[in-house]
KEGUFI-959633 format. One record per atom (N, C-alpha, C): residue number from 1; residue in one letter; atom name; x, y, z. Coordinates in nm, 3 decimals, padded with zeros to 5 digits. Layout:
REM residues N
+-----+------+------+---------+---------+---------+
! seq ! type ! atom !       x !       y !       z !
+-----+------+------+---------+---------+---------+
! NUM !    A !   CA !       X !       Y !       Z !
...
+-----+------+------+---------+---------+---------+
REM end
This chain:
REM residues 64
+-----+------+------+---------+---------+---------+
! seq ! type ! atom !       x !       y !       z !
+-----+------+------+---------+---------+---------+
!   1 !    M !    N ! -00.167 ! -00.469 !  04.457 !
!   1 !    M !   CA ! -00.243 ! -00.554 !  04.365 !
!   1 !    M !    C ! -00.258 ! -00.481 !  04.232 !
!   2 !    L !    N ! -00.225 ! -00.549 !  04.124 !
!   2 !    L !   CA ! -00.234 ! -00.490 !  03.990 !
!   2 !    L !    C ! -00.377 ! -00.501 !  03.938 !
!   3 !    N !    N ! -00.425 ! -00.395 !  03.875 !
!   3 !    N !   CA ! -00.561 ! -00.388 !  03.824 !
!   3 !    N !    C ! -00.561 ! -00.406 !  03.672 !
!   4 !    P !    N ! -00.630 ! -00.510 !  03.619 !
!   4 !    P !   CA ! -00.632 ! -00.534 !  03.475 !
!   4 !    P !    C ! -00.706 ! -00.426 !  03.395 !
!   5 !    K !    N ! -00.775 ! -00.334 !  03.464 !
!   5 !    K !   CA ! -00.850 ! -00.228 !  03.395 !
!   5 !    K !    C ! -00.770 ! -00.098 !  03.385 !
!   6 !    L !    N ! -00.648 ! -00.097 !  03.443 !
!   6 !    L !   CA ! -00.562 !  00.021 !  03.438 !
!   6 !    L !    C ! -00.444 ! -00.004 !  03.346 !
!   7 !    R !    N ! -00.426 !  00.083 !  03.249 !
!   7 !    R !   CA ! -00.317 !  00.069 !  03.151 !
!   7 !    R !    C ! -00.180 !  00.073 !  03.218 !
!   8 !    K !    N ! -00.165 !  00.157 !  03.321 !
!   8 !    K !   CA ! -00.035 !  00.173 !  03.387 !
!   8 !    K !    C !  00.012 !  00.045 !  03.458 !
!   9 !    D !    N ! -00.081 ! -00.046 !  03.489 !
!   9 !    D !   CA ! -00.046 ! -00.171 !  03.559 !
!   9 !    D !    C ! -00.005 ! -00.282 !  03.463 !
!  10 !    I !    N ! -00.017 ! -00.259 !  03.332 !
!  10 !    I !   CA !  00.014 ! -00.363 !  03.233 !
!  10 !    I !    C !  00.138 ! -00.322 !  03.154 !
!  11 !    T !    N !  00.235 ! -00.412 !  03.150 !
!  11 !    T !   CA !  00.359 ! -00.384 !  03.079 !
!  11 !    T !    C !  00.395 ! -00.503 !  02.990 !
!  12 !    P !    N !  00.465 ! -00.478 !  02.879 !
!  12 !    P !   CA !  00.511 ! -00.589 !  02.795 !
!  12 !    P !    C !  00.597 ! -00.686 !  02.877 !
!  13 !    G !    N !  00.577 ! -00.816 !  02.853 !
!  13 !    G !   CA !  00.650 ! -00.919 !  02.925 !
!  13 !    G !    C !  00.573 ! -00.974 !  03.044 !
!  14 !    L !    N !  00.461 ! -00.910 !  03.078 !
!  14 !    L !   CA !  00.378 ! -00.953 !  03.191 !
!  14 !    L !    C !  00.294 ! -01.074 !  03.152 !
!  15 !    K !    N !  00.283 ! -01.173 !  03.243 !
!  15 !    K !   CA !  00.199 ! -01.291 !  03.216 !
!  15 !    K !    C !  00.056 ! -01.258 !  03.260 !
!  16 !    V !    N ! -00.038 ! -01.272 !  03.165 !
!  16 !    V !   CA ! -00.177 ! -01.235 !  03.192 !
!  16 !    V !    C ! -00.273 ! -01.341 !  03.139 !
!  17 !    S !    N ! -00.398 ! -01.331 !  03.183 !
!  17 !    S !   CA ! -00.508 ! -01.409 !  03.127 !
!  17 !    S !    C ! -00.601 ! -01.312 !  03.057 !
!  18 !    V !    N ! -00.634 ! -01.340 !  02.931 !
!  18 !    V !   CA ! -00.719 ! -01.250 !  02.854 !
!  18 !    V !    C ! -00.844 ! -01.323 !  02.807 !
!  19 !    V !    N ! -00.947 ! -01.244 !  02.777 !
!  19 !    V !   CA ! -01.068 ! -01.296 !  02.713 !
!  19 !    V !    C ! -01.060 ! -01.255 !  02.567 !
!  20 !    L !    N ! -01.053 ! -01.354 !  02.478 !
!  20 !    L !   CA ! -01.048 ! -01.327 !  02.334 !
!  20 !    L !    C ! -01.187 ! -01.283 !  02.286 !
!  21 !    K !    N ! -01.192 ! -01.211 !  02.174 !
!  21 !    K !   CA ! -01.317 ! -01.163 !  02.118 !
!  21 !    K !    C ! -01.416 ! -01.279 !  02.100 !
!  22 !    L !    N ! -01.369 ! -01.392 !  02.047 !
!  22 !    L !   CA ! -01.459 ! -01.504 !  02.021 !
!  22 !    L !    C ! -01.504 ! -01.574 !  02.149 !
!  23 !    D !    N ! -01.438 ! -01.546 !  02.262 !
!  23 !    D !   CA ! -01.475 ! -01.607 !  02.390 !
!  23 !    D !    C ! -01.550 ! -01.511 !  02.482 !
!  24 !    Q !    N ! -01.591 ! -01.393 !  02.431 !
!  24 !    Q !   CA ! -01.657 ! -01.295 !  02.517 !
!  24 !    Q !    C ! -01.787 ! -01.348 !  02.577 !
!  25 !    R !    N ! -01.862 ! -01.427 !  02.503 !
!  25 !    R !   CA ! -01.989 ! -01.481 !  02.554 !
!  25 !    R !    C ! -01.966 ! -01.578 !  02.670 !
!  26 !    T !    N ! -01.863 ! -01.663 !  02.658 !
!  26 !    T !   CA ! -01.837 ! -01.765 !  02.761 !
!  26 !    T !    C ! -01.745 ! -01.714 !  02.871 !
!  27 !    G !    N ! -01.660 ! -01.615 !  02.839 !
!  27 !    G !   CA ! -01.566 ! -01.564 !  02.938 !
!  27 !    G !    C ! -01.444 ! -01.653 !  02.955 !
!  28 !    K !    N ! -01.422 ! -01.746 !  02.860 !
!  28 !    K !   CA ! -01.307 ! -01.837 !  02.866 !
!  28 !    K !    C ! -01.177 ! -01.757 !  02.864 !
!  29 !    L !    N ! -01.084 ! -01.793 !  02.952 !
!  29 !    L !   CA ! -00.957 ! -01.721 !  02.963 !
!  29 !    L !    C ! -00.848 ! -01.791 !  02.885 !
!  30 !    T !    N ! -00.760 ! -01.711 !  02.826 !
!  30 !    T !   CA ! -00.643 ! -01.760 !  02.753 !
!  30 !    T !    C ! -00.521 ! -01.695 !  02.814 !
!  31 !    E !    N ! -00.421 ! -01.776 !  02.853 !
!  31 !    E !   CA ! -00.300 ! -01.721 !  02.914 !
!  31 !    E !    C ! -00.198 ! -01.685 !  02.809 !
!  32 !    G !    N ! -00.117 ! -01.585 !  02.841 !
!  32 !    G !   CA ! -00.011 ! -01.547 !  02.750 !
!  32 !    G !    C !  00.075 ! -01.436 !  02.807 !
!  33 !    I !    N !  00.176 ! -01.398 !  02.730 !
!  33 !    I !   CA !  00.269 ! -01.291 !  02.768 !
!  33 !    I !    C !  00.237 ! -01.168 !  02.682 !
!  34 !    V !    N !  00.225 ! -01.052 !  02.747 !
!  34 !    V !   CA !  00.194 ! -00.928 !  02.675 !
!  34 !    V !    C !  00.310 ! -00.890 !  02.585 !
!  35 !    K !    N !  00.279 ! -00.869 !  02.455 !
!  35 !    K !   CA !  00.379 ! -00.822 !  02.361 !
!  35 !    K !    C !  00.363 ! -00.670 !  02.342 !
!  36 !    R !    N !  00.235 ! -00.626 !  02.331 !
!  36 !    R !   CA !  00.209 ! -00.485 !  02.307 !
!  36 !    R !    C !  00.073 ! -00.448 !  02.365 !
!  37 !    I !    N !  00.061 ! -00.325 !  02.416 !
!  37 !    I !   CA ! -00.066 ! -00.274 !  02.467 !
!  37 !    I !    C ! -00.138 ! -00.203 !  02.353 !
!  38 !    L !    N ! -00.264 ! -00.239 !  02.330 !
!  38 !    L !   CA ! -00.339 ! -00.182 !  02.218 !
!  38 !    L !    C ! -00.436 ! -00.071 !  02.261 !
!  39 !    T !    N ! -00.476 ! -00.069 !  02.388 !
!  39 !    T !   CA ! -00.567 !  00.035 !  02.438 !
!  39 !    T !    C ! -00.489 !  00.163 !  02.462 !
!  40 !    N !    N ! -00.540 !  00.275 !  02.408 !
!  40 !    N !   CA ! -00.473 !  00.404 !  02.426 !
!  40 !    N !    C ! -00.514 !  00.476 !  02.553 !
!  41 !    S !    N ! -00.639 !  00.456 !  02.598 !
!  41 !    S !   CA ! -00.687 !  00.528 !  02.715 !
!  41 !    S !    C ! -00.625 !  00.470 !  02.843 !
!  42 !    A !    N ! -00.628 !  00.549 !  02.951 !
!  42 !    A !   CA ! -00.567 !  00.509 !  03.078 !
!  42 !    A !    C ! -00.641 !  00.394 !  03.145 !
!  43 !    T !    N ! -00.773 !  00.387 !  03.122 !
!  43 !    T !   CA ! -00.854 !  00.280 !  03.181 !
!  43 !    T !    C ! -00.953 !  00.228 !  03.078 !
!  44 !    H !    N ! -01.007 !  00.108 !  03.104 !
!  44 !    H !   CA ! -01.115 !  00.054 !  03.022 !
!  44 !    H !    C ! -01.200 ! -00.036 !  03.110 !
!  45 !    P !    N ! -01.333 ! -00.019 !  03.109 !
!  45 !    P !   CA ! -01.420 ! -00.096 !  03.198 !
!  45 !    P !    C ! -01.417 ! -00.247 !  03.177 !
!  46 !    H !    N ! -01.381 ! -00.293 !  03.056 !
!  46 !    H !   CA ! -01.377 ! -00.437 !  03.028 !
!  46 !    H !    C ! -01.236 ! -00.494 !  03.030 !
!  47 !    G !    N ! -01.138 ! -00.413 !  03.064 !
!  47 !    G !   CA ! -00.998 ! -00.457 !  03.066 !
!  47 !    G !    C ! -00.921 ! -00.398 !  02.949 !
!  48 !    I !    N ! -00.791 ! -00.386 !  02.968 !
!  48 !    I !   CA ! -00.703 ! -00.328 !  02.867 !
!  48 !    I !    C ! -00.680 ! -00.429 !  02.755 !
!  49 !    K !    N ! -00.692 ! -00.384 !  02.630 !
!  49 !    K !   CA ! -00.672 ! -00.473 !  02.515 !
!  49 !    K !    C ! -00.523 ! -00.484 !  02.486 !
!  50 !    V !    N ! -00.476 ! -00.609 !  02.470 !
!  50 !    V !   CA ! -00.334 ! -00.634 !  02.447 !
!  50 !    V !    C ! -00.314 ! -00.735 !  02.334 !
!  51 !    L !    N ! -00.196 ! -00.728 !  02.275 !
!  51 !    L !   CA ! -00.150 ! -00.828 !  02.179 !
!  51 !    L !    C ! -00.057 ! -00.920 !  02.256 !
!  52 !    L !    N ! -00.085 ! -01.051 !  02.250 !
!  52 !    L !   CA !  00.002 ! -01.148 !  02.318 !
!  52 !    L !    C !  00.115 ! -01.189 !  02.224 !
!  53 !    E !    N !  00.221 ! -01.246 !  02.281 !
!  53 !    E !   CA !  00.334 ! -01.292 !  02.200 !
!  53 !    E !    C !  00.292 ! -01.400 !  02.102 !
!  54 !    S !    N !  00.181 ! -01.470 !  02.132 !
!  54 !    S !   CA !  00.130 ! -01.575 !  02.043 !
!  54 !    S !    C !  00.059 ! -01.516 !  01.921 !
!  55 !    G !    N !  00.036 ! -01.383 !  01.923 !
!  55 !    G !   CA ! -00.033 ! -01.317 !  01.813 !
!  55 !    G !    C ! -00.182 ! -01.298 !  01.838 !
!  56 !    L !    N ! -00.234 ! -01.353 !  01.948 !
!  56 !    L !   CA ! -00.375 ! -01.338 !  01.981 !
!  56 !    L !    C ! -00.399 ! -01.201 !  02.046 !
!  57 !    V !    N ! -00.521 ! -01.148 !  02.028 !
!  57 !    V !   CA ! -00.558 ! -01.019 !  02.086 !
!  57 !    V !    C ! -00.676 ! -01.041 !  02.178 !
!  58 !    G !    N ! -00.669 ! -00.982 !  02.298 !
!  58 !    G !   CA ! -00.780 ! -00.993 !  02.393 !
!  58 !    G !    C ! -00.771 ! -00.889 !  02.501 !
!  59 !    R !    N ! -00.875 ! -00.885 !  02.584 !
!  59 !    R !   CA ! -00.878 ! -00.790 !  02.696 !
!  59 !    R !    C ! -00.832 ! -00.860 !  02.823 !
!  60 !    V !    N ! -00.742 ! -00.794 !  02.896 !
!  60 !    V !   CA ! -00.686 ! -00.853 !  03.018 !
!  60 !    V !    C ! -00.794 ! -00.867 !  03.123 !
!  61 !    S !    N ! -00.809 ! -00.989 !  03.171 !
!  61 !    S !   CA ! -00.907 ! -01.019 !  03.275 !
!  61 !    S !    C ! -00.838 ! -01.039 !  03.409 !
!  62 !    K !    N ! -00.715 ! -01.094 !  03.403 !
!  62 !    K !   CA ! -00.641 ! -01.128 !  03.525 !
!  62 !    K !    C ! -00.492 ! -01.113 !  03.498 !
!  63 !    I !    N ! -00.421 ! -01.060 !  03.598 !
!  63 !    I !   CA ! -00.275 ! -01.050 !  03.589 !
!  63 !    I !    C ! -00.219 ! -01.164 !  03.675 !
!  64 !    N !    N ! -00.143 ! -01.254 !  03.613 !
!  64 !    N !   CA ! -00.095 ! -01.373 !  03.684 !
!  64 !    N !    C !  00.034 ! -01.351 !  03.759 !
+-----+------+------+---------+---------+---------+
REM end
């Protein structure tokens, strides 16, 4: 099982659901394909921050 809080489990091209900055209060998920990983640390308690191919930036909540 892949963990959205571990950087090593997220790779470009992976289909994920992210929480965008503007949706943090509601927790609304947005689906997309990872273009680039933005978090430098190996783990993050709120999920790894990624840039989606759509140009949106969010923290990975679920790996689809």
